[in-house]
C-alpha positions, 0 to 999 in steps of 0.5 A, spaced: 311 738 412 309 731 411 309 726 417 310 718 415 304 714 417 307 710 422 310 716 426 303 719 427 300 720 434 293 720 436 291 726 441 285 729 443 284 737 444 279 741 447 279 746 441 277 740 436 272 735 436 274 728 436 281 725 435 287 728 431 293 724 428 299 729 429 306 728 428 311 728 435 312 736 434 305 738 434 303 733 439 308 736 444 305 743 442 298 741 443 299 737 449 304 742 452 308 736 454 315 737 451 318 731 455 313 726 455 311 725 448 318 723 446 319 719 452 313 715 451 315 714 443 322 712 446 318 707 450 314 704 445 319 703 440 323 700 445 318 695 447 317 694 439 324 692 438 324 688 444 318 684 442 321 683 435 328 681 438 324 676 442 320 673 437 325 673 431 331 673 435 337 668 434 337 666 441 332 661 440 334 654 440 331 647 439 331 642 445 332 635 445 325 634 444 324 638 438 321 644 442 323 652 441 327 654 447 330 660 450 333 663 456 332 670 457 338 675 460 334 675 466 334 668 467 327 666 465 327 659 461 321 659 456 319 653 451 314 653 446 311 646 444 306 643 440 299 641 443 294 638 438 293 643 433 296 649 437 302 651 441 303 652 448 308 656 452 312 653 458 315 659 463 320 657 469 322 663 473 329 664 475 331 660 482 324 656 481 324 649 482 318 648 477 315 652 471 308 654 469 304 652 463 300 657 459 293 656 460 291 658 452 293 654 446 295 658 440 294 657 433 301 659 431 308 658 434 309 666 433 303 667 437 305 663 443 312 667 443 308 673 443 304 671 449 310 669 452 313 675 451 307 679 454 307 675 460 314 676 461 314 684 460 308 683 465 312 680 470 318 685 469 313 691 470 310 688 477 317 686 479 320 693 478 314 697 480 311 693 485 306 699 486 304 700 479 
């Protein structure tokens, strides 16, 4: 059976030197983890979908200043604005008086949106899982 390249997983096994690229079923057999492999795959696919939707989604609006802005379903406000030759990020948490500016300048608007997505994902993990 042939597996699509994008559905391969990299695993290590004691009986084989180096890493192996295998499909989900072989991954389950090699690791003897029949639930975890599929759960990790589902989690990664969900993350990729959320990232794509965040960056390319239709919820982005243009502010009166001409900046792409977004209000997330959980209440965060995000703005991307041009600064010099790059783009910066501004994020305001729900119920906060002021927002925070990102420390980095990104080469493209897409890179700035990806940085905003990654930061929001980090905040959500910390908020929902304070111990990990």
